[in-house]
The first five atom37 places (N, CA, C, CB, O) and aatype in JSON, in Angstrom:
{
  "aatype": [12, 19, 10, 18, 3, 14, 11, 8, 4, 10, 11, 18, 6, 1, 11, 1, 15, 7, 14, 13, 6, 7, 12, 10, 19, 15, 3, 7, 2, 15, 9, 11, 9, 7, 7, 6, 6, 13, 19, 6, 18, 8, 19, 10, 0, 11, 10, 6, 9, 19, 17, 3],
  "atom_mask": [
    [1, 1, 1, 1, 1],
    [1, 1, 1, 1, 1],
    [1, 1, 1, 1, 1],
    [1, 1, 1, 1, 1],
    [1, 1, 1, 1, 1],
    [1, 1, 1, 1, 1],
    [1, 1, 1, 1, 1],
    [1, 1, 1, 1, 1],
    [1, 1, 1, 1, 1],
    [1, 1, 1, 1, 1],
    [1, 1, 1, 1, 1],
    [1, 1, 1, 1, 1],
    [1, 1, 1, 1, 1],
    [1, 1, 1, 1, 1],
    [1, 1, 1, 1, 1],
    [1, 1, 1, 1, 1],
    [1, 1, 1, 1, 1],
    [1, 1, 1, 0, 1],
    [1, 1, 1, 1, 1],
    [1, 1, 1, 1, 1],
    [1, 1, 1, 1, 1],
    [1, 1, 1, 0, 1],
    [1, 1, 1, 1, 1],
    [1, 1, 1, 1, 1],
    [1, 1, 1, 1, 1],
    [1, 1, 1, 1, 1],
    [1, 1, 1, 1, 1],
    [1, 1, 1, 0, 1],
    [1, 1, 1, 1, 1],
    [1, 1, 1, 1, 1],
    [1, 1, 1, 1, 1],
    [1, 1, 1, 1, 1],
    [1, 1, 1, 1, 1],
    [1, 1, 1, 0, 1],
    [1, 1, 1, 0, 1],
    [1, 1, 1, 1, 1],
    [1, 1, 1, 1, 1],
    [1, 1, 1, 1, 1],
    [1, 1, 1, 1, 1],
    [1, 1, 1, 1, 1],
    [1, 1, 1, 1, 1],
    [1, 1, 1, 1, 1],
    [1, 1, 1, 1, 1],
    [1, 1, 1, 1, 1],
    [1, 1, 1, 1, 1],
    [1, 1, 1, 1, 1],
    [1, 1, 1, 1, 1],
    [1, 1, 1, 1, 1],
    [1, 1, 1, 1, 1],
    [1, 1, 1, 1, 1],
    [1, 1, 1, 1, 1],
    [1, 1, 1, 1, 1]
  ],
  "atom_positions": [
    [[-11.73, 7.09, -2.57], [-10.78, 7.62, -3.52], [-9.94, 6.47, -4.07], [-9.88, 8.71, -2.86], [-9.44, 5.64, -3.31]],
    [[-9.81, 6.42, -5.37], [-9.0, 5.4, -6.02], [-7.98, 6.1, -6.9], [-9.88, 4.4, -6.85], [-8.33, 6.95, -7.71]],
    [[-6.72, 5.74, -6.75], [-5.64, 6.26, -7.59], [-5.02, 5.11, -8.35], [-4.57, 7.01, -6.74], [-4.94, 3.99, -7.83]],
    [[-4.56, 5.37, -9.57], [-3.93, 4.33, -10.37], [-2.54, 4.79, -10.76], [-4.77, 3.99, -11.62], [-2.37, 5.9, -11.25]],
    [[-1.55, 3.94, -10.54], [-0.16, 4.21, -10.92], [0.18, 3.34, -12.12], [0.83, 3.93, -9.72], [0.56, 2.19, -11.96]],
    [[0.04, 3.89, -13.35], [0.28, 3.07, -14.55], [1.72, 2.6, -14.69], [-0.11, 3.84, -15.78], [1.96, 1.55, -15.29]],
    [[2.67, 3.34, -14.14], [4.08, 2.96, -14.24], [4.33, 1.62, -13.54], [4.98, 4.05, -13.63], [5.1, 0.79, -14.04]],
    [[3.68, 1.4, -12.41], [3.87, 0.18, -11.64], [2.66, -0.75, -11.68], [4.2, 0.52, -10.21], [2.64, -1.77, -11.0]],
    [[1.65, -0.4, -12.48], [0.43, -1.2, -12.61], [-0.23, -1.48, -11.26], [0.74, -2.53, -13.31], [-0.66, -2.6, -10.99]],
    [[-0.3, -0.45, -10.42], [-0.91, -0.59, -9.1], [-2.1, 0.34, -8.98], [0.12, -0.28, -7.99], [-2.08, 1.47, -9.47]],
    [[-3.14, -0.13, -8.32], [-4.31, 0.68, -8.01], [-4.33, 0.87, -6.5], [-5.64, 0.02, -8.53], [-4.27, -0.1, -5.75]],
    [[-4.41, 2.13, -6.07], [-4.45, 2.45, -4.65], [-5.85, 2.88, -4.27], [-3.43, 3.54, -4.29], [-6.49, 3.64, -5.0]],
    [[-6.32, 2.4, -3.13], [-7.65, 2.74, -2.66], [-7.58, 3.09, -1.18], [-8.64, 1.57, -2.91], [-6.87, 2.44, -0.41]],
    [[-8.32, 4.14, -0.79], [-8.36, 4.52, 0.62], [-9.2, 3.49, 1.37], [-8.93, 5.97, 0.82], [-10.39, 3.33, 1.09]],
    [[-8.58, 2.8, 2.31], [-9.24, 1.73, 3.04], [-10.16, 2.29, 4.12], [-8.2, 0.78, 3.67], [-9.8, 3.24, 4.82]],
    [[-11.35, 1.71, 4.24], [-12.34, 2.17, 5.21], [-12.27, 1.44, 6.55], [-13.73, 2.01, 4.64], [-12.83, 1.89, 7.54]],
    [[-11.57, 0.31, 6.57], [-11.45, -0.45, 7.81], [-10.2, -1.32, 7.75], [-12.71, -1.33, 8.06], [-9.53, -1.38, 6.72]],
    [[-9.9, -1.97, 8.85], [-8.75, -2.86, 8.9], [-7.48, -2.17, 9.34], [0.0, 0.0, 0.0], [-7.52, -1.02, 9.78]],
    [[-6.34, -2.86, 9.22], [-5.08, -2.31, 9.72], [-4.59, -1.09, 8.95], [-4.02, -3.38, 9.68], [-3.76, -0.34, 9.46]],
    [[-5.1, -0.87, 7.74], [-4.67, 0.28, 6.92], [-5.79, 1.31, 6.79], [-4.23, -0.18, 5.53], [-5.83, 2.04, 5.81]],
    [[-6.69, 1.38, 7.76], [-7.83, 2.28, 7.71], [-7.39, 3.72, 7.46], [-8.64, 2.2, 9.01], [-6.52, 4.25, 8.16]],
    [[-7.99, 4.36, 6.45], [-7.7, 5.75, 6.11], [-6.49, 5.93, 5.21], [0.0, 0.0, 0.0], [-6.23, 7.05, 4.77]],
    [[-5.75, 4.88, 4.92], [-4.54, 4.98, 4.1], [-4.81, 4.56, 2.67], [-3.42, 4.11, 4.69], [-5.73, 3.79, 2.4]],
    [[-4.0, 5.09, 1.75], [-4.06, 4.67, 0.35], [-3.19, 3.43, 0.19], [-3.59, 5.81, -0.62], [-1.97, 3.5, 0.35]],
    [[-3.82, 2.29, -0.13], [-3.15, 1.0, -0.13], [-3.5, 0.23, -1.4], [-3.54, 0.18, 1.12], [-4.63, 0.29, -1.89]],
    [[-2.51, -0.49, -1.93], [-2.76, -1.36, -3.09], [-3.36, -2.68, -2.59], [-1.45, -1.62, -3.9], [-3.3, -2.98, -1.4]],
    [[-3.92, -3.45, -3.5], [-4.39, -4.79, -3.15], [-3.18, -5.62, -2.76], [-5.16, -5.45, -4.33], [-2.08, -5.4, -3.25]],
    [[-3.39, -6.58, -1.88], [-2.3, -7.44, -1.44], [-1.91, -8.47, -2.48], [0.0, 0.0, 0.0], [-2.76, -8.97, -3.21]],
    [[-0.63, -8.78, -2.54], [-0.1, -9.83, -3.4], [0.53, -10.9, -2.52], [0.95, -9.26, -4.42], [1.24, -10.6, -1.57]],
    [[0.26, -12.15, -2.84], [0.84, -13.27, -2.1], [2.24, -13.54, -2.65], [-0.05, -14.54, -2.19], [2.4, -13.75, -3.85]],
    [[3.24, -13.55, -1.77], [4.62, -13.84, -2.18], [5.21, -14.88, -1.24], [5.48, -12.54, -2.2], [4.76, -15.04, -0.11]],
    [[6.23, -15.58, -1.71], [6.95, -16.56, -0.89], [8.39, -16.1, -0.73], [6.89, -17.99, -1.52], [9.05, -15.71, -1.7]],
    [[8.86, -16.16, 0.51], [10.25, -15.84, 0.82], [10.77, -16.96, 1.71], [10.39, -14.42, 1.52], [10.25, -17.18, 2.8]],
    [[11.78, -17.65, 1.24], [12.35, -18.74, 2.01], [11.34, -19.82, 2.35], [0.0, 0.0, 0.0], [11.42, -20.43, 3.42]],
    [[10.39, -20.06, 1.46], [9.38, -21.09, 1.67], [8.2, -20.65, 2.52], [0.0, 0.0, 0.0], [7.25, -21.42, 2.69]],
    [[8.23, -19.41, 3.07], [7.12, -18.9, 3.86], [6.28, -17.96, 3.01], [7.63, -18.17, 5.12], [6.8, -17.23, 2.17]],
    [[4.96, -17.98, 3.24], [4.05, -17.11, 2.49], [3.8, -15.81, 3.25], [2.72, -17.83, 2.22], [3.6, -15.81, 4.46]],
    [[3.82, -14.71, 2.5], [3.57, -13.37, 3.04], [2.58, -12.66, 2.13], [4.89, -12.56, 3.19], [2.38, -13.06, 0.99]],
    [[1.98, -11.59, 2.64], [1.15, -10.71, 1.83], [1.89, -9.39, 1.72], [-0.29, -10.52, 2.44], [2.28, -8.8, 2.73]],
    [[2.08, -8.92, 0.49], [2.79, -7.67, 0.22], [1.77, -6.6, -0.16], [3.85, -7.86, -0.91], [0.96, -6.8, -1.06]],
    [[1.82, -5.47, 0.55], [0.98, -4.31, 0.24], [1.88, -3.13, -0.08], [0.02, -3.97, 1.44], [3.01, -3.06, 0.41]],
    [[1.39, -2.22, -0.89], [2.07, -0.95, -1.13], [1.2, 0.13, -0.5], [2.3, -0.69, -2.68], [0.0, 0.21, -0.76]],
    [[1.82, 0.97, 0.33], [1.1, 2.02, 1.05], [1.69, 3.36, 0.62], [1.19, 1.84, 2.6], [2.91, 3.54, 0.62]],
    [[0.81, 4.31, 0.24], [1.26, 5.66, -0.08], [1.18, 6.51, 1.18], [0.4, 6.29, -1.22], [0.18, 6.49, 1.9]],
    [[2.24, 7.25, 1.46], [2.28, 8.1, 2.63], [2.88, 9.45, 2.25], [3.08, 7.44, 3.77], [3.74, 9.53, 1.38]],
    [[2.43, 10.5, 2.91], [2.98, 11.83, 2.69], [4.32, 11.95, 3.43], [1.99, 12.94, 3.18], [4.47, 11.45, 4.54]],
    [[5.26, 12.59, 2.79], [6.54, 12.86, 3.44], [6.39, 14.14, 4.26], [7.71, 12.98, 2.4], [6.02, 15.19, 3.73]],
    [[6.67, 14.04, 5.51], [6.61, 15.21, 6.38], [8.01, 15.47, 6.92], [5.58, 15.02, 7.54], [8.6, 14.64, 7.6]],
    [[8.52, 16.65, 6.59], [9.87, 17.02, 7.03], [9.77, 18.1, 8.08], [10.74, 17.5, 5.83], [9.12, 19.13, 7.87]],
    [[10.4, 17.87, 9.22], [10.41, 18.85, 10.29], [11.74, 19.57, 10.28], [10.15, 18.19, 11.67], [12.79, 18.95, 10.44]],
    [[11.69, 20.87, 10.08], [12.91, 21.68, 10.05], [13.19, 22.23, 11.44], [12.8, 22.83, 9.03], [12.29, 22.76, 12.09]],
    [[14.43, 22.12, 11.89], [14.8, 22.69, 13.21], [15.04, 24.17, 13.11], [16.06, 22.0, 13.77], [15.37, 24.81, 14.11]]
  ]
}
């Protein structure tokens, strides 16, 4: 399954393996914070509210 968010120019794909297996995740972007390199991912998750 592939979803596209035109507002944020992101494409989400359900990952078949790896740390995000089964989740809708965007491709990783390389970013630098304080001189260190990181990979930024966007993950879509369902909001689940438990009512008491």
